[in-house]
VOLUM-730778 format. One line per field, with one value per residue (C-alpha): x negated, y negated, z negated; chain; residue number from 1; residue in one letter. Coordinates in Angstrom, 1 decimal, decimal comma, padded with zeros to 4 digits, m for minus. Example, Ala and Ser with C-alpha at 12.3 -4.5 7.8 and 13.67 -1.06 7.14 Angstrom:
// VOLUM-730778
east <- (m012,3;m013,7)
north <- (004,5;001,1)
up <- (m007,8;m007,1)
lumti <- (A;A)
firo <- (1;2)
marfi <- (A;S)
// end
This chain:
// VOLUM-730778
east <- (m025,1;m022,6;m024,1;m023,4;m020,0;m018,6;m019,3;m015,8;m014,3;m013,5;m015,8;m014,5;m016,1;m014,8;m016,5;m015,8;m014,1;m010,6;m010,8;m014,5;m015,5;m012,9;m015,0;m016,0;m017,7;m021,5;m023,2;m024,5;m027,9;m028,7;m028,6;m031,4;m032,3;m032,2;m035,2;m037,8;m038,2;m040,9;m044,1;m043,5;m045,9;m045,5;m043,2;m040,2;m036,5;m035,4;m034,1;m030,5;m027,6;m025,8;m022,6;m022,3;m023,2;m021,1;m017,9;m017,2;m017,0;m014,5;m016,6;m015,0;m013,9;m016,7;m018,9;m022,7;m025,5;m026,4;m022,7;m021,8;m024,3;m023,8;m024,3;m027,4;m030,5;m032,6;m035,7;m035,4;m038,1;m040,7;m043,4;m046,8;m048,7;m051,4;m054,6;m056,6;m054,0;m053,6;m054,0;m057,2;m055,6;m052,4;m049,3;m048,5;m050,9;m049,0;m049,1;m051,6;m053,7;m052,5;m048,9;m047,0;m045,4;m041,8;m039,0;m040,4;m039,6;m041,2;m039,8;m040,5;m041,1;m044,4;m045,9;m046,0;m047,3;m044,2;m041,7;m039,4;m036,2;m036,1;m035,6;m032,3;m032,6;m032,7;m029,6;m030,5;m028,4;m027,5;m026,3;m023,6;m022,9;m019,2;m017,1;m013,9;m011,5;m008,1;m007,8;m004,8;m005,5;m002,7;m001,5;m004,4;m006,3;m009,7;m012,2;m015,5;m018,5;m021,1;m024,4;m025,1;m023,0;m022,6;m021,4;m018,7;m017,7;m017,6;m015,5;m013,1;m012,6;m012,0;m009,4;m007,5;m007,6;m004,4;m005,8;m005,9;m002,6;m001,0;m004,0;m004,7;m008,1;m010,0;m013,5;m015,8;m019,6;m022,0;m022,8;m022,8;m023,3;m020,2;m018,2;m019,5;m018,4;m015,0;m014,1;m015,0;m011,3;m009,4;m008,6;m010,5;m008,7;m008,9;m011,8;m014,7;m017,3;m020,4;m023,6;m027,1;m030,1;m032,7;m035,2;m033,8;m034,7;m032,7;m029,8;m029,6;m029,7;m026,9;m024,8;m025,2;m023,9;m020,9;m020,1;m019,6;m016,7;m015,0;m011,9;m011,7;m010,6;m012,2;m014,1;m017,2;m018,9;m022,5;m024,1;m027,9;m030,9;m032,8;m032,5;m033,6;m032,1;m033,4;m031,8;m028,6;m028,7;m029,3;m026,3;m024,2;m025,4;m024,1;m020,7;m020,9;m018,5;m020,3;m023,6;m024,0;m027,1;m026,8;m026,0;m022,5;m020,0;m016,2;m015,3;m018,1;m016,5;m012,9;m014,1;m015,8;m012,8;m010,5;m012,8;m012,5;m008,8;m007,9;m005,3;m007,1;m003,7;m003,7;m006,1;m006,2;m004,5;m003,0;m003,8;m000,8;m000,4;002,2;003,8;005,7;007,1;006,3;009,8;013,0;012,9;009,2;009,1;007,3;009,4;008,6;004,9;004,9;006,8;004,6;001,5;002,4;003,4;000,0;m001,9;m000,1;000,0;m003,3;m005,6;m004,2;m003,7;m000,7;001,4;004,7;007,0;008,8;011,6;012,1;014,8;017,7;020,6;019,3;016,4;015,8;013,4;016,2;017,3;014,0;013,2;016,7;017,3;020,3;019,3;021,7;019,5;016,4;014,5;017,7;018,1;014,5;014,6;017,6;015,7;012,0;011,1;012,5;010,8;008,6;007,3;010,6;012,9;010,5;010,9;014,7;014,5;011,8;012,8;010,1;009,8;006,8;004,3;002,2;004,8;007,5;010,2;011,6;014,6;016,8;020,5;021,2;024,7;026,3;028,1;025,6;023,8;020,7;019,6;016,5;013,7;010,1;009,0;011,2;009,5;006,1;006,9;008,1;005,3;002,9;004,5;004,6;000,9;000,1;001,8;m000,3;m003,5;m001,4;001,7;003,2;005,4;008,0;008,9;011,9;011,7;012,9;011,2;011,8;009,8;009,5;008,7;005,8;004,4;004,6;002,8;000,1;m000,5;m000,8;m004,3;m003,9;m001,5;m000,5;001,4;003,3;004,1;005,3;003,3;005,8;005,6;007,9;005,8;002,7;004,0;005,2;002,2;m000,1;001,9;001,8;m001,9;m002,9;m000,7;m002,2;m005,8;m005,4;m003,8;m006,5;m009,9;m011,7;m010,1;m010,3;m007,9;m004,6;m004,7;m002,8;m000,8;000,7;003,8;006,1;003,3;004,3;008,0;009,3;010,6;009,3;006,6;003,9;001,0;m002,3;m003,7;m006,9;m005,2;m002,9;m005,9;m007,8;m005,1;m004,8;m008,5;m008,1;m008,8;m005,8;m006,5;m004,0;m002,0;001,0;002,5;006,3;008,1;011,8;012,7;009,9;010,8;014,5;014,5;012,3;014,6;017,9;016,4;014,9;011,4;008,0;006,1;003,3;006,1;008,1;005,2;002,0;000,0;001,5;m000,4;001,7;001,3;m002,5;m002,4;m000,6;m003,2;m006,0;m004,3;m004,1;m007,9;m008,5;m006,4;m007,6;m011,2;m011,3;m012,0;m009,7;m010,3;m011,6;m009,0;m009,8;m010,7;m007,9;m008,2;m011,3;m012,6;m012,7;m009,0;m008,0;m010,0;m008,6;m005,0;m004,7;m006,3;m003,9;m000,9;m002,2;m003,0;m000,8;m000,7;m001,0;002,6;003,8;002,5;003,8;007,2;008,1;011,8;013,4)
north <- (m018,1;m015,6;m012,1;m010,9;m010,9;m010,7;m007,4;m007,0;m006,8;m003,3;m001,8;m000,4;002,7;004,9;007,9;007,8;010,8;009,9;011,8;010,8;008,3;005,9;003,6;000,2;m000,3;m000,3;m003,8;m004,6;m005,6;m009,0;m009,1;m007,2;m006,2;m009,7;m010,8;m012,7;m016,4;m017,4;m019,3;m023,1;m025,4;m028,4;m030,4;m031,9;m031,4;m033,4;m036,8;m036,8;m039,3;m038,5;m040,1;m038,2;m034,9;m034,9;m036,3;m033,9;m030,9;m031,3;m030,0;m028,9;m031,8;m032,6;m030,1;m030,2;m028,0;m026,9;m026,1;m024,3;m021,4;m019,8;m016,3;m016,9;m014,7;m016,7;m016,3;m016,4;m014,3;m016,2;m014,8;m016,3;m017,9;m016,2;m016,5;m018,0;m020,9;m021,8;m025,5;m026,6;m028,6;m027,3;m029,6;m029,4;m029,1;m025,9;m024,2;m021,8;m021,9;m019,5;m020,4;m022,8;m025,8;m025,2;m027,3;m028,0;m026,4;m026,8;m029,8;m027,7;m023,9;m024,5;m026,1;m023,0;m019,5;m017,8;m016,7;m019,5;m017,2;m014,6;m011,1;m009,5;m007,7;m004,0;m002,0;m000,9;000,0;m003,1;m003,1;m005,8;m005,0;m005,4;m007,3;m008,9;m007,6;m008,4;m011,9;m013,6;m015,5;m017,9;m018,1;m019,8;m019,7;m018,2;m018,5;m016,5;m017,2;m014,5;m013,4;m010,0;m007,0;m005,8;m009,2;m009,1;m005,6;m006,6;m009,6;m007,6;m005,0;m007,8;m009,3;m006,0;m005,8;m006,0;m009,2;m011,1;m009,9;m013,4;m015,1;m015,2;m014,3;m015,0;m013,5;m014,8;m014,2;m017,1;m018,3;m022,1;m023,3;m021,4;m023,1;m026,5;m026,0;m024,6;m027,6;m030,4;m030,6;m028,7;m029,1;m027,0;m024,4;m024,6;m022,1;m021,6;m018,8;m019,3;m017,3;m018,5;m016,3;m019,1;m020,6;m023,2;m026,3;m025,1;m023,9;m027,4;m028,9;m026,7;m027,4;m031,2;m030,7;m028,7;m031,4;m033,9;m031,9;m030,7;m032,2;m033,5;m030,7;m027,9;m025,4;m023,8;m020,6;m020,1;m016,7;m016,9;m014,7;m016,6;m015,9;m019,3;m021,4;m024,7;m023,9;m023,1;m026,5;m028,3;m026,7;m027,5;m031,2;m031,3;m030,0;m026,2;m024,3;m021,0;m019,5;m015,7;m013,7;m011,1;m008,3;m008,9;m006,4;m006,7;m007,0;m009,5;m011,8;m011,3;m012,0;m015,2;m016,5;m015,6;m017,7;m020,7;m020,7;m019,5;m021,4;m023,2;m023,4;m019,6;m018,1;m014,7;m012,5;m009,4;m005,9;m004,2;m000,5;001,1;004,4;006,4;009,9;012,3;013,4;012,8;014,1;014,3;012,2;009,0;006,7;008,7;008,7;004,9;004,0;006,3;005,1;001,4;002,1;003,7;000,6;m001,7;000,2;002,3;000,3;m003,0;m004,7;m006,8;m005,1;m005,7;m003,0;m004,0;m001,6;m002,0;000,8;m001,5;000,9;003,7;002,3;004,1;001,5;000,0;003,4;004,7;001,7;001,5;m002,0;m003,5;m006,8;m009,2;m010,3;m008,9;m008,2;m008,6;m012,1;m012,9;m011,3;m013,6;m016,7;m015,9;m019,6;m020,8;m018,2;m020,1;m019,4;m020,7;m018,4;m015,4;m016,0;m015,6;m012,5;m010,6;m008,3;m007,7;m004,0;m004,5;m007,2;m006,4;m004,7;m006,6;m005,2;m006,5;m004,1;m003,2;m003,7;m000,1;m000,8;m000,1;m003,4;m004,6;m003,1;m004,8;m005,8;m007,9;m008,8;m007,8;m011,5;m011,7;m008,6;m009,9;m013,3;m011,9;m009,6;m012,4;m014,5;m011,8;m011,0;m014,4;m013,3;m010,1;m008,2;m005,1;m005,0;m001,5;m001,3;001,5;002,2;004,2;007,3;005,6;004,2;000,6;m002,3;m003,9;m000,5;000,1;m003,6;m003,2;000,1;m001,0;m004,4;m002,9;m003,0;000,7;003,5;006,5;009,3;011,5;015,0;018,4;021,5;022,6;022,5;019,3;017,3;018,4;017,3;014,0;013,2;013,9;011,5;008,8;009,2;009,2;006,0;004,3;005,2;004,1;000,7;000,1;000,9;m001,2;000,3;003,5;006,3;006,6;008,6;011,9;012,9;016,6;016,5;019,4;022,0;025,4;025,2;028,8;030,8;028,5;029,5;026,9;025,8;026,0;022,8;023,4;024,2;021,2;018,8;020,5;020,1;016,3;015,8;014,2;015,8;015,3;012,6;014,2;017,5;017,1;020,4;021,0;020,5;019,8;019,7;017,1;014,9;015,3;014,3;011,2;010,1;010,5;008,5;005,8;006,5;007,1;010,4;008,5;007,6;010,9;013,4;011,6;014,9;016,7;017,4;015,2;012,2;012,8;013,0;009,5;008,1;009,4;008,1;004,6;004,7;005,8;002,9;000,2;001,5;000,9;002,9;003,4;001,0;002,7;003,2;001,4;003,5;004,4;002,5;000,9;m002,7;m002,3;m001,5;m004,2;m006,8;m005,8;m006,0;m009,8;m010,2;m007,8;m009,6;m013,0;m011,8;m012,8;m011,4;m013,3;m012,5;m013,7;m017,2;m017,1;m015,9;m017,2;m017,1;m020,5)
up <- (005,1;003,6;004,2;000,6;m000,9;m004,5;m006,0;m007,4;m004,0;m002,4;m000,1;003,1;004,4;007,1;005,9;002,3;000,4;m000,7;m004,0;m004,7;m007,3;m008,2;m010,5;m009,5;m006,2;m006,0;m006,0;m002,6;m002,1;m000,5;003,3;004,7;008,3;009,9;012,1;010,3;010,9;013,3;012,4;012,6;014,5;012,3;014,5;012,8;013,6;016,7;015,5;015,3;014,8;011,6;012,6;016,1;014,5;011,5;012,7;015,6;013,4;010,4;007,5;004,2;002,1;m000,3;001,3;000,6;001,8;m001,7;m002,4;000,7;000,4;m002,9;m001,6;000,6;m000,5;m002,9;m000,6;003,1;004,8;006,8;008,9;008,6;011,5;013,3;011,2;014,2;014,7;010,9;010,2;008,8;005,9;004,3;004,9;001,2;m001,7;m003,1;000,5;001,0;004,2;006,9;006,5;008,5;006,6;005,7;007,0;010,5;013,8;017,2;019,3;022,5;022,9;024,6;021,5;019,4;019,7;018,6;021,2;022,5;022,3;019,5;020,8;019,9;016,5;016,6;016,0;012,6;009,8;007,9;004,1;004,1;000,4;m000,8;001,7;000,6;003,2;001,6;003,3;004,7;008,1;009,3;012,9;014,5;017,9;017,7;020,6;020,5;022,8;022,4;024,0;022,6;023,8;020,3;019,1;021,8;020,6;017,1;017,9;020,0;017,3;014,7;017,0;017,0;013,1;011,1;009,3;012,4;013,7;013,3;015,1;018,8;019,8;023,1;023,7;026,4;027,1;027,5;024,1;023,3;027,0;028,0;025,1;026,1;029,7;028,8;026,6;028,9;030,2;027,6;023,8;021,2;019,0;015,3;015,2;017,6;017,0;019,0;019,3;020,1;019,9;020,9;018,5;015,9;017,8;020,8;018,6;016,9;020,4;021,7;018,6;019,2;022,7;021,5;018,9;021,6;023,4;020,0;018,8;015,1;012,7;014,7;012,5;014,1;013,0;014,4;014,9;015,3;015,0;012,3;008,6;007,3;004,7;006,1;009,4;007,4;005,6;008,9;010,4;007,4;007,7;011,2;010,0;010,9;008,7;008,6;009,8;010,2;011,1;014,0;014,1;012,7;011,7;012,2;008,6;008,1;010,7;009,3;005,8;006,9;009,0;006,0;003,6;005,9;005,9;002,5;000,5;m002,5;m004,4;m004,6;m007,1;m005,4;m002,8;m004,2;m002,7;m001,1;m001,4;000,7;m000,4;002,2;002,4;005,1;005,0;003,0;m000,6;m000,7;m003,8;m002,6;m004,7;m007,8;m007,1;m006,4;m009,5;m011,8;m010,2;m010,6;m014,2;m014,7;m013,1;m015,5;m018,7;m018,5;m016,3;m017,7;m014,3;m013,4;m010,7;m008,9;m007,3;m004,2;m003,3;000,4;000,6;000,7;000,8;m001,3;m003,5;m006,8;m008,5;m010,6;m011,8;m012,5;m014,8;m016,2;m014,8;m013,0;m011,6;m010,1;m007,3;m005,8;m002,6;m000,5;m001,5;m000,9;002,6;003,4;002,6;002,9;003,7;000,3;m001,7;m004,1;m007,7;m009,2;m007,0;m007,6;m011,3;m010,9;m008,7;m010,3;m013,3;m016,0;m016,9;m019,1;m019,9;m016,8;m014,5;m012,6;m010,3;m007,1;m006,9;m003,9;m004,0;m003,2;m001,7;001,6;002,0;004,7;007,7;006,4;009,9;009,0;011,3;010,8;010,2;007,0;005,6;006,4;004,9;001,7;001,3;001,8;m000,9;m003,5;m002,8;m004,5;m007,8;m008,9;m008,1;m007,0;m005,1;m004,7;m001,7;m001,9;001,8;002,8;005,1;008,3;011,4;012,6;013,8;010,3;008,9;011,4;010,8;007,0;007,1;009,4;007,5;004,1;002,5;001,6;002,8;000,7;002,4;000,1;001,6;000,4;001,5;004,3;008,2;008,6;006,3;007,9;011,4;010,2;008,1;011,0;013,1;010,5;009,8;013,5;014,1;011,0;011,9;015,6;014,4;011,6;013,1;010,4;007,4;005,5;006,5;004,6;001,4;001,1;m002,0;m001,9;m004,2;m005,4;m005,2;m006,6;m006,0;m006,9;m004,0;m001,3;001,2;001,2;003,3;001,4;000,2;001,9;005,3;004,9;004,5;007,3;009,7;009,0;008,8;005,3;001,9;m000,4;m003,1;m005,5;m005,8;m008,2;m009,5;m009,4;m012,6;m012,1;m015,8;m016,6;m013,5;m014,0;m017,6;m017,0;m014,2;m016,2;m019,1;m016,9;m018,2;m016,5;m017,2;m019,1;m021,8;m021,6;m021,2;m021,5;m021,8;m018,9;m015,7;m013,5;m015,9;m015,8;m012,0;m011,7;m014,0;m011,8;m008,7;m010,4;m011,0;m007,3;m005,9;m008,3;m008,3;m012,0;m015,1;m017,9;m020,9;m023,8;m026,5;m029,8;m032,8;m035,1;m038,4;m039,5;m038,9;m035,1;m034,9;m037,3;m035,3;m032,0;m033,2;m033,3;m030,0;m028,4;m029,9;m028,6;m025,0;m022,2;m018,9;m015,6;m014,6;m018,0;m017,1;m013,5;m014,3;m017,8;m018,3;m019,0)
lumti <- (A;A;A;A;A;A;A;A;A;A;A;A;A;A;A;A;A;A;A;A;A;A;A;A;A;A;A;A;A;A;A;A;A;A;A;A;A;A;A;A;A;A;A;A;A;A;A;A;A;A;A;A;A;A;A;A;A;A;A;A;A;A;A;A;A;A;A;A;A;A;A;A;A;A;A;A;A;A;A;A;A;A;A;A;A;A;A;A;A;A;A;A;A;A;A;A;A;A;A;A;A;A;A;A;A;A;A;A;A;A;A;A;A;A;A;A;A;A;A;A;A;A;A;A;A;A;A;A;A;A;A;A;A;A;A;A;A;A;A;A;A;A;A;A;A;A;A;A;A;A;A;A;A;A;A;A;A;A;A;A;A;A;A;A;A;A;A;A;A;A;A;A;A;A;A;A;A;A;A;A;A;A;A;A;A;A;A;A;A;A;A;A;A;A;A;A;A;A;A;A;A;A;A;A;A;A;A;A;A;A;A;A;A;A;A;A;A;A;A;A;A;A;A;A;A;A;A;A;A;A;A;A;A;A;A;A;A;A;A;A;A;A;A;A;A;A;A;A;A;A;A;A;A;A;A;A;A;A;A;A;A;A;A;A;A;A;A;A;A;A;A;A;A;A;A;A;A;A;A;A;A;A;A;A;A;A;A;A;A;A;A;A;A;A;A;A;A;A;A;A;A;A;A;A;A;A;A;A;A;A;A;A;A;A;A;A;A;A;A;A;A;A;A;A;A;A;A;A;A;A;A;A;A;A;A;A;A;A;A;A;A;A;A;A;A;A;A;A;A;A;A;A;A;A;A;A;A;A;A;A;A;A;A;A;A;A;A;A;A;A;A;A;A;A;A;A;A;A;A;A;A;A;A;A;A;A;A;A;A;A;A;A;A;A;A;A;A;A;A;A;A;A;A;A;A;A;A;A;A;A;A;A;A;A;A;A;A;A;A;A;A;A;A;A;A;A;A;A;A;A;A;A;A;A;A;A;A;A;A;A;A;A;A;A;A;A;A;A;A;A;A;A;A;A;A;A;A;A;A;A;A;A;A;A;A;A;A;A;A;A;A;A;A;A;A;A;A;A;A;A;A;A;A;A;A;A;A;A;A;A;A;A;A;A;A;A;A;A;A;A;A;A;A;A;A;A;A;A;A;A;A;A;A;A;A;A;A;A;A;A;A;A;A;A;A;A;A;A;A;A;A;A;A;A;A;A;A;A;A;A;A;A;A;A;A;A)
firo <- (1;2;3;4;5;6;7;8;9;10;11;12;13;14;15;16;17;18;19;20;21;22;23;24;25;26;27;28;29;30;31;32;33;34;35;36;37;38;39;40;41;42;43;44;45;46;47;48;49;50;51;52;53;54;55;56;57;58;59;60;61;62;63;64;65;66;67;68;69;70;71;72;73;74;75;76;77;78;79;80;81;82;83;84;85;86;87;88;89;90;91;92;93;94;95;96;97;98;99;100;101;102;103;104;105;106;107;108;109;110;111;112;113;114;115;116;117;118;119;120;121;122;123;124;125;126;127;128;129;130;131;132;133;134;135;136;137;138;139;140;141;142;143;144;145;146;147;148;149;150;151;152;153;154;155;156;157;158;159;160;161;162;163;164;165;166;167;168;169;170;171;172;173;174;175;176;177;178;179;180;181;182;183;184;185;186;187;188;189;190;191;192;193;194;195;196;197;198;199;200;201;202;203;204;205;206;207;208;209;210;211;212;213;214;215;216;217;218;219;220;221;222;223;224;225;226;227;228;229;230;231;232;233;234;235;236;237;238;239;240;241;242;243;244;245;246;247;248;249;250;251;252;253;254;255;256;257;258;259;260;261;262;263;264;265;266;267;268;269;270;271;272;273;274;275;276;277;278;279;280;281;282;283;284;285;286;287;288;289;290;291;292;293;294;295;296;297;298;299;300;301;302;303;304;305;306;307;308;309;310;311;312;313;314;315;316;317;318;319;320;321;322;323;324;325;326;327;328;329;330;331;332;333;334;335;336;337;338;339;340;341;342;343;344;345;346;347;348;349;350;351;352;353;354;355;356;357;358;359;360;361;362;363;364;365;366;367;368;369;370;371;372;373;374;375;376;377;378;379;380;381;382;383;384;385;386;387;388;389;390;391;392;393;394;395;396;397;398;399;400;401;402;403;404;405;406;407;408;409;410;411;412;413;414;415;416;417;418;419;420;421;422;423;424;425;426;427;428;429;430;431;432;433;434;435;436;437;438;439;440;441;442;443;444;445;446;447;448;449;450;451;452;453;454;455;456;457;458;459;460;461;462;463;464;465;466;467;468;469;470;471;472;473;474;475;476;477;478;479;480;481;482;483;484;485;486;487;488;489;490;491;492;493;494;495;496;497;498;499;500;501;502;503;504;505;506;507;508;509;510;511;512;513;514;515;516;517;518;519;520;521;522;523;524;525;526;527;528;529;530;531;532;533;534;535;536;537;538;539;540;541;542;543;544;545;546)
marfi <- (X;X;X;X;X;X;X;X;X;X;X;X;X;X;X;X;X;X;X;X;X;X;X;X;X;X;X;X;X;X;X;X;X;X;X;X;X;X;X;X;X;X;X;X;X;X;X;X;X;X;X;X;X;X;X;X;X;X;X;X;X;X;X;X;X;X;X;X;X;X;X;X;X;X;X;X;X;X;X;X;X;X;X;X;X;X;X;X;X;X;X;X;X;X;X;X;X;X;X;X;X;X;X;X;X;X;X;X;X;X;X;X;X;X;X;X;X;X;X;X;X;X;X;X;X;X;X;X;X;X;X;X;X;X;X;X;X;X;X;X;X;X;X;X;X;X;X;X;X;X;X;X;X;X;X;X;X;X;X;X;X;X;X;X;X;X;X;X;X;X;X;X;X;X;X;X;X;X;X;X;X;X;X;X;X;X;X;X;X;X;X;X;X;X;X;X;X;X;X;X;X;X;X;X;X;X;X;X;X;X;X;X;X;X;X;X;X;X;X;X;X;X;X;X;X;X;X;X;X;X;X;X;X;X;X;X;X;X;X;X;X;X;X;X;X;X;X;X;X;X;X;X;X;X;X;X;X;X;X;X;X;X;X;X;X;X;X;X;X;X;X;X;X;X;X;X;X;X;X;X;X;X;X;X;X;X;X;X;X;X;X;X;X;X;X;X;X;X;X;X;X;X;X;X;X;X;X;X;X;X;X;X;X;X;X;X;X;X;X;X;X;X;X;X;X;X;X;X;X;X;X;X;X;X;X;X;X;X;X;X;X;X;X;X;X;X;X;X;X;X;X;X;X;X;X;X;X;X;X;X;X;X;X;X;X;X;X;X;X;X;X;X;X;X;X;X;X;X;X;X;X;X;X;X;X;X;X;X;X;X;X;X;X;X;X;X;X;X;X;X;X;X;X;X;X;X;X;X;X;X;X;X;X;X;X;X;X;X;X;X;X;X;X;X;X;X;X;X;X;X;X;X;X;X;X;X;X;X;X;X;X;X;X;X;X;X;X;X;X;X;X;X;X;X;X;X;X;X;X;X;X;X;X;X;X;X;X;X;X;X;X;X;X;X;X;X;X;X;X;X;X;X;X;X;X;X;X;X;X;X;X;X;X;X;X;X;X;X;X;X;X;X;X;X;X;X;X;X;X;X;X;X;X;X;X;X;X;X;X;X;X;X;X;X;X;X;X;X;X;X;X;X;X;X;X;X;X;X;X;X;X;X;X;X;X;X)
// end
């Protein structure tokens, strides 16, 4: 049962403050709020045919009950039986009187004093802990059969999420019986999500009936009302892929589906951060490039900059690079984009920062479909933890899809009326298309331009309903000198306010603190020097020049 997720994954909260703490996310507590397990009557599980139960559902290769539940709470809650109905002799020497023996469920609801069907859990706040939401789900069909209204609503909201944009989702009421009736005369999809709020014995019987009508290779996710490790193991033995305890949240369901269809050959899926300007000349490219440089050089994380402004991209100029090939070649052949081809196309700027530069020519109309942009972005996500997308100021189908599908969106605006109008349109669209994600971040750039009437920062944020994550002061001399020299501000003016602002934005995006600088001189510095010389970044191993 996966109700807790790795603490290193980002937490998505619709109400968080964008410029609040940017350190590591809090470690979530184990799953709480599930209905307690009922008292057991001492009757064993119904007899089962192992072959019939384990062959219908294709379990994970090499899966074992003890290996498929690494994040299940260590102690599942169990309610004691009524004192007047306690057995005279404990079923196990170590078991105290007054508690039902573990590992047994009623063969029939009439044989126990516990209710036959568990009541729906109360709609109380549930601490899900950190949920890994940067998942990649392939083009599959997903059928959901739910009993609770809130489960139907959560499944519908999950089906509209950007992470499931490539999958087709069908949501039907009726639970497991409706699924059994539906698949009597039709093939089963790659994934079925069913809900059953009955007692464990009834749940297992319904799962056995579903197994008789399922095709080989179908994965099954079960949503139940009992938080019990023994029930979980019995479901895993029958070939069920995942078990969740109601009530569920949309991101919880999405993360579970993503875990079932993750590619074991990819060590991780990088986080995409899209930078877009509210209007032309807002400086979105400069903010994106300096932030990516801060992520790699100050945070110490590997990053890739993808310049999607094909005719006018400036990433090559800003880093003083003139690559022969780049993102245009990748968009022309996205299906052939593998690690070897990426090695040839990517340009190494530093040990931890690589560049996918734009051609910046007008020889072509660059009429490329949205699928190509999506495929290239997906392939690049497997190369680095952070992928910075430098998006142009235009509007097209591929631009809209890329903006909506990014893990995080940063809107760069200047404090004027045109930027306010355009930023509001962008933020409203992104919010509507991404109901399960945090709102976009707002960066106000070029603040304090001499002689220009400006909208106050407080009023600008109030009009958009978003507090600016960062305010960057205007400094034409500083930015102009860095651009002409092909440098980032952290190199040319590390102590300036804009450079510190980019460093802060890098911390906010990565949710990581700056590593402490080693002491100058002394034994600590001498001991750290060899380790630094011998360290190799992840990108250095992936894209080693031949």
